[in-house]
N, C-alpha and C positions, 0 to 999 in steps of 0.2 A: 503493499502501499503505501502510495504516496502522501507523506504528511510535512506542512510546515507550520514552522513556529514562530512567530512574531514577538520577541522579547529576551534578551541572553540573562536576562539576573539566574539565583539558583534555582528556581521553577524548572524556568526556562529549560535551562539546562539539563537539569535533572529528567526533565518531561523527556529531553533528546536523547538522552543514553539509553531509558529505558525501552524508545520506542525503537532504538537504532540495534537494542540486544533482542528484540523479539523481530528483528527482519524486516524491519519498514524502513522505508527511502527516507532518507530526513533534511532537509533543507531550514536552516534557523537565521534569521535575520535580526539584527541588531546593532544601530550603527552607533551606539554607544561604545564608550574604551574604556574609561574609568566612572566607577560605580561606588556610591559611600560604603563606608567601613560599618557594619553592624553585628551587635554581638547575637548568636543566633543559639537559641537550645532545641538542638534535633532529638526528637523524641526516640525512644528506642525502635517506633514501628519505622524512622524516618532510617535509623541507622542500619534496620535488615533490607529495606529497599537498596540503600546504596550497597549494601552487601550484594547483592541480588542481580544488581547490575553489577560488580566488578570496581566498582571508586571504592580505593582505600583510602580512607582517612585519617592523618596522622596528627593534625595539627588539633588542637585544644585539649580540651579535659574531661576524662567524665567525671558525669554528675552520680554522685552514689549519696547522695545528704543534702536534705533541704530540711531547712529550720524555718518557723511559721512563727511568728509572735507579734508582741505590740508592745510599742515602746511605753514603758512607765510601769507595765503592768505582770503580773510573776505569771500569768501562764503562757505557755508555749508546747508548740507539737516539733517533735523532730523524728524525719524521716528517714528510715537508715533503707539504703536498696534492698541490701541482704536480708532484714528482717520482712522486709515486701515479697519475697522469694525472687530477687533480681540482681545480677551481680551490677547493676546500673540503672538509675531511671533516663538514660538520655548520655548525652554528650554536649558542651556548653564549644563554640567553635566561631572562627571569624567567618564574615559573610566572605569577604576574600580568600577568604584559605581555602572556605567550600569549593568557589566557585573556578578554584585553580586546580581544585583534585579531578572535579568532572569535567573540564573543561581538557583535558587530558585525554578524553575519550573522546570528545565532540568539535574536536578541534576542524577535522575536515569537512563538516558540513553546516559553520558557522561564516557567515557573510555579514560582514560591515554594511548593510546598505538598508537605506530607511524603505519603510513603506508606507505609499501615498494615500490607497486605500484600498477596501476589501469590500468584496460583494460575495454575498451567501450563493449554497447550491440554489440553481434554476430545475426546472423541468426539463431544461435542454444540456446545461453545462455545472461543469463542477463549480465550487468555490473559485475565485479570482481574484488575484494577489495583483496589486499595481506597483513597481518599485520605483522607486528613484532615478534608478538608470534608464527607466522605460520598459522595462522586462516586464511582461504577463505573467502570472505562474497559475497553473489550474492544477491544484491538489487533489486530492482525496477529501481531506480534513484539513482543517486550520487549528493548531491551536495559537488561543489569542493570551499573551503573556506579559502586556507590555503595562501594565499595572492599574493601577486604581482612576489615572486621570489621561484615559486615552478617547483620541479625537478619533478611533478606528469603533472602539464600543460607543460612543455617540453616533456617529454616520450608522450603525446597523441597528439603531433605534433600541437599543438594550437600556434601559431607566432604570439608574437604580436608586435605592430608598436610602436617606441619610436619616441619622439619628444624632445628634453632637449631645457631648459630654458636658462640654461647657467647661471643659479641664483643657490644659494640655500635658504633655510628656516632655520632660528633659533627660535625655538621654547621652552617655558618654561612657569614655574609663578612666578608671583610677587604680595605681597601685599602691599596694596595701604591705604595711612592714611584716605581718604576724597573717601570713594566709591559710586558711584554714583547704588543705587539697581536698578537690571533690563536693565541697559545701556552698552549696547557693543559698540565698537569705528571699523570704517573702516578709515583708517589715511592714506594718501597719502604724502610724504616727501621726494620723490624725489632721495628714494633709491628702492624705490619700496612699494608695499603694506603691513599695519603694521594692521592685528586685534587682536583686544583684547576684551576678553569675559569672562563676569561678569562667576566665578564658583561657588564660596563662598561669605560670607558677605563679605569681604573684600580682596580676593584672584581673583587674572584675571590671564588666559591663554593668553599667547599672541603667536602671531605667524606672521613672519617677513621677507620679501624677501629681499635678501641681494645680492652682489656680493659673490660669493665662497669664495675669500680670505678675504672679511669685516668680513663675517658669521663664519669664522675659527678663524680671529683673535677674534672676540666678546666672542666666547664659552671659550678661552684659557685665556682669563684675566675677570673675574667677575665685578671687578671695571671700567674698559671700557664699559663693557654692562650696567650697571647700570647709568655711565652717556651717553651713546647714548640713553638709553630710556626714561631718563630723558628729555632729551632737544626733544623727539619723541614724548611723551605723552603730551595730555591734558593736562594741569595746574590743573584744576578741581580736577582731582586724589589726589592731593598734593603729600608727599613722596612717594618712593618705597623701597622696597629690594625685592632681589631672595628668593623665599622659593625652589627651585630644580633647581638640575643644568641643564642648559643650552643644546639643542640635534641641533645637524643641520645634514639636506637633503639635499642632491642634489635635484635640483628639473626639474623632467624627466615626463612627459603626457607620460601612455603608454594605450594601448587599444588595444584589438583583434576583430576584425570586425564578426568572428561568435564563441561566446563562448561556443561552446556548442560539444557534439560530440555524438551519440547515447548511450542513457541510463547516461548521464554526462553532468551538468552544471555549468559554473564557475560563482560563485558570489563575490563582493566584489571585492579586489585589481587583484583578478585573472583576473579578468574580464576588468577592467579600473581603471587606476591610473591619479586624476586629480588633478589639481593645489587644496593646501589647503586651501589658504586664504580664499577664502566664505564661507570652512567650509563645503562643498553639498556631499562630498566622501560617507560618509555613508549613509546620506539623502536618494542620488543616487541608492546605492546596494538596500537598502530596499524597496525602490519603484519597483524594479525588484522581487524581493522575494515577494512582494504580488501579482505583476502580476501573478508570475507562482505558486503562492499556488492558487489562483483564478482558473486558468485554471484547474489546478489538479485533480478539483469538477467537473468536466464534459468531461476531454478525457485524453487519455492515457498518458505515460508521455513525449514521445518523441512529440507528438501532444502537448501538455501543454505547451512544452517548446520554440517552436517554435512559436507559436501562441504569448507567452509570449513574448519572444524575441521581434519579429516582433512590436508589441504594443507600448513596453517600451522603442524601439532604437530613436524614433524622440527625448524622453526628456534624454536620454542621449547626444545623439550629440547637443542639445541645451545647456545644464547642461557643456558640455566641453567647447562647445564656450564662453561662459559667463565665465566661470571661468578663464579659460588659456587669454579670453582679459584684463582683470584685469590687470593682467601683462603685456601683452603686451603695453599696454596705458600709465600707471604710472611708468613705468622705465623710463621714459623720462623725463628729469631733464633741464625741454627747457620753458624759458618763456613763448613763444605761446602757448602750449598746455597748462601749469599751468592757466591762463587767462581763455582758451576757457574751461576749466574742471570746475574752479569757477562759471564764469558766465552758463554753465550748471547748477549747484548744486543750485547755486539763482532761476532759471529758476521752477526748480523742483519740489523746496521746496514750490513754491505759489501753486503748481497745487496735491489737493488731490486726483486725479483719476491715475496719472503718479505716486504719492508715493508710492499708495497701489500697482500699476502693479510692480515696482520696490523690493517692499516690497515682495511679492509675490516671483516673479521669485528668487531673492536673497537666500530666507531662504528655497523655494523650499516645501511652504505650498499648490501652485496648481500646480499638475504636469501634 
């Protein structure tokens, strides 16, 4: 089958490798050369997919512990992968390292050219892609993976729903003096959830939900950001310093109810953008890609896409709800909520069964 992919981020590259491994002919179009560095929490399901398609990922750190707590309260929950029956919950890696590892297997099918227009399949012809070079491509199926602000998606008439949170996230990287190998943190500190992910030996990525004004203020003043992080982070990490310029992104949940047209399917942020603090966006998208590639082995492209989306949609709905619920619950700096949350974590910490279920749901290990 001839398949074209538009967009060369991690999801587009992994989709290309998976399709090549299944014997399809693939062309990937992406004019971008340099992309922003992000800290990605790859769920165990994503790591298994990478293993199945022959991608070896040596960079990053295995995630073996997750400490969940709220600043200033005694209750906490510590999840150990071994106690939950897993060697690890996943792996944290820089997006650039992931892209480089996958690109080794797909370089021959990547073309640095922009796509100007896409037309869906008609009764007479395959979907059509018009390239900036003037070439027209007519594959059997198009994977559209060029992000959530795509003029191509708009031109296809795929209207997205938007739900602003009225919040922004500030994200970046920091170096700590006392790293805890393999341990991630989910901290609730009254301003919104803060996720801290171990990327390298002493380097952590952070994603912090704040009011828009506060996020902008901290971005413009590195010294204030350092002091705020010192106050928010657990003492066990020691002293900290920034190792990358922070980025601020407005928080908006976005999704398309039916992210496909005849001969075209959206994957990644084009189909849905969810709250980043739980780190599930990429993992959710790749579970969808896995469904599509499996269905393509036994059905025509349009039937495969419809069936895959029907099978994947319940997981998408649950993941969206769980991710947005963190924001809805933990941005409320009120004592009754804090007390209930603290007690809930104490109870959960005493239940191996509940901790296993929380870990599986939070890291996307079970789809």
